[in-house]
N, C-alpha and C positions, 0 to 999 in steps of 0.2 A: 504494500500500500504506500502511495506517495504522500509526502508531508504536505500539508496545506497551510496557508498563511492568510490571516485576515488583514486586508489593506484598504486604505482609502482609495476611492475610484474617481477618475476624471473622465467624463464622457467627451468625446471629440467629434467635431463636425467636419466632414469633408477631408479628413486626413487619417492615414493609417501610420502608426509608428512601429518600426521594426527594431529588433536588437541591433545595437551599434550605430544607430542613427542619432544625430544630435540636431534638434529642431527647436526653433523659437515658437512659442504659442502665445496668443493673446486670449486671456480668460476674463469673462465678464459676468458669468452667472454666479449668483451669491453662494450657492451650494459648492460650486467648483472652487471659488476663492477660499471658502472655509476649509475645504479638503486640503488645499495647498498650504494654508496657514497651519493646519494640524501636522502635516508631514515635515514642515520646517522645524517643528519642536522636537522631532525624533530623528529618524534615520534618513529623511528626505526621499523616501521610497514611496512610489504611488503607481497604481495600475491605470494605464491609459487604454481606453476601449472606444472604438468607433461606433457612432450611432448609425442605425439602419436608415433613418430619415433625419437629415440635418435641420429640418424645420421645426422639430419638436423641441420646445424650450425647457421642459422639465421631464427628461427621460427616466423611464423605469426599466426594470430588467428586460421586459419584452421589446424595448426599443434599442437594445444594445446587442452587439455580437457576443458570441460565447468565448472568443479568444481575444486576448489583448497583449499588452507588453508591460512587464514590470519595469519601471523606469526610475531614474534618479533625477531629482531636481538639482541642476547645477547652479542656477542663478534665478533670483526672483526680484522683480522690480515693480513697485506700486506706482501706477501712473496717476496723473492729476485728475483724470475723469472717473477714478474709482475702479478701473479695470487693472489687471495685472499682466505684465509680460514675464513669461517664464521660459527658461532655457532648460530643456530636458534631454536626457540621453537614454535611449532604449537599452535595456540590459538583457532581459530574458523573455521569451514568449511564454505566456501563461494561459491556462484554461481556467475559465471562471466556473467554479464548482457551485457557488451559491451567491446570489446577490442579496444584499440587505437594503431594501428600500425603506425600511421603517424609521431610519434615523432622519430626524427633521433637519439636522445640521448639514450633513453631506452624505453621499453614497459611500458604502463600503462593500467589499466583496471578499469571498473566500476563494483563493486561487491555489493551483498547483502548477509547478514548473512543467512546461510541455517541451521535452527534449527534442532536438532535431533528430529526424529519422534517416537511416540509410546514408550517413555521412562516411565516405571512405576516400582513400588516396586516389582512386580512379576518377573521382569528381574534380580533382585539381586541374587537370588539363582542360576539361570542359569549362570550368569557371574562368580560367585565364583566357580561353577562346571567347567567352562571353564578354569579357572586358574589351578584347580587340574588336568585336562586332559593335560594341557600344561606342568605341572611339570612332569607328567607321560611320556610324549614325550621325555623330557630331560633324564629321567632315561633310557628309551628304547634306546636312542641314545648313552648312556654311556658317555655323556659329558655335560658340561654346555654350552648351545648354545650361551649365551651372559650374561655378568655380569649385563646388564640392566634388564634382565628378573626378577631378584630378586625384583625389584621395583613393579612388577605386584602384588605381594602379599600385598602391602600397599594400592593398589587401591580399592575403594569401589564402585565407580560409574560405572554402567554397560557400559555406553557410553565410558568412559575412558579406561576400560578394553578391550573392543572390538577394539578401535582405536589403542591401544598399541600392542596388540597381532597381529592384522592384519598388522600393520606397520612393526613389527618385522619379520613376516613370509614373507612379500614382500621383505624385506631387505635380508633375507636368500636366497630366490629364486634368487635374482639378483646376489648374490655371487656364486651360483651354476652354473648359465647360462654363 
C-alpha cells in the first residue's frame, strides 16, 4: 500500500503543471490565496490540479482532474490589487485519493505519489531525438518559441524531457486559444 499525504490544493485554470516545470501563477481566488498562505507557514508544498472547466469560480472535487502535481512554492508576492503572484516548481505527479471540500478556508486533498511507469535506458535515445525534433519545430516556425526551451537540451532524463516538452506545448496551445 502506498503512503498518502494530506495537502492543501490549488485549482488551476487553463494550465497543467508537470514535474520539473517552474511556472509563475497569478492567484486571485480567496480560497486559493488562503491555501498559499497556509503552505508558506510549513513546508511550502501544495498540490496543483487543473480544473475541467476554467469558468467555474468555486470548484469542487467533480470539477477537478484526478491527477495533479505536488509542487513547491519558490516565491510569493502580494500584489497591490489583492491578488498574489507565485512562482512554483512541479516536483512529483500525484493521484488524488480523496478531496476534502468541507473546509471553508481552502481545499485540501489526500494524495499518493504516482511513479513514472516503464522508464528504462532504451527511452534515452528517443527522448534526445524528441529534443532534436522540437528544435526543428522552432526552426520551421522561424522563431524561438520560448527562452525556457533552451533548458531542454540540458535534460537527460526521459521523464523530465517529456514533462517539459508536453508542458510547454500545452502552454503554447493555451496562448493560441
